[in-house]
Every structure is written in C-alpha cells, then in structure tokens.
N, C-alpha and C positions, 0 to 999 in steps of 0.2 A: 783751226784749233782742234786738237784731238778730243775724242769723247772721253768722259770721265768714267772710270770703272767703279762699280759697286763693290764695297768691301765684302769678301766672301764670308767672313765670320759673322757679319751683321745680317746677311741673308739667312743664316741658319738660326739666329737668336731672336730676331724681332720680326713683327708684322706691322703693317699699317692698317688702321681702321678706315672706314669710309670717309670719316671727317678729318683724317690726317693725323690722328693720334698714334703714338707708338705703343704697341702691346708687347709685353715681355713676360717670361716666367717669373714666379716669385723667387726671391733670394732666400738663402739660408736653409736649404733642404738637402744638402749633400751628406751631412753626417751630424752626429750629436743630437739626434731626434729625441732621445730619452729626456734630455733636460728641457726641451720645448714644451709648452703647454699644449693640451689637446686642441684648444681653440686656434692656436697658431698653426698647428699641423693641418687642421681642417681648412683654414682660410688660405693656406699656401698651396692647396691642390690646384687651384685655378690660376689663370693669368691675371696680370695687373697692368694698369696704364702707367707708363713712365711719366715722371714729373716733367713739367714744361721746359725747365732749364736744360735737363739732360736730353730730352727729345730734340730740342733745337740743335744741339751739337751733333747728334746722330743723323738727323735729316740733312744738315748742311754739309757735313764732312764725309759721311760714309754711304748715304743713299741719295745721290744727287738727283736721280730721276724717279725716286720711289721704288717700291717693290712690286 
C-alpha cells in the first residue's frame, strides 16, 4: 500500500502539541478590525487549540503521520 501524503496546506496552518492537540491561529483577524473590541484583538494575537471535533478530522484525513 502506498504511503499517505500530508496535505501541504495543513502543514502551513497547523502544529501539533506534545499531547497531540492541534494548534492554530485565531480566526477573524484579516480585516474589519475597527469594529472588533480591543479585548478580542488582544486575545487573537496568540494561537488557540482547535476543538476536538475539528481536530479529529484534521488528524485523520490530512496529517496521517503527524507533523
């Protein structure tokens, strides 16, 4: 059976933590920052952990061997 390839776009967007959780950048920071609250802008600077349901899809389909 051939090896499975990791999806190239996923390599650029996500990382895995030591415990196997998927880390990603915060959403909603591309444009329209005037209407966002200062608290939202501050909190969106850092990365966030993806929810379990979405992480399961990413890990199963797009990064078969981890990153």
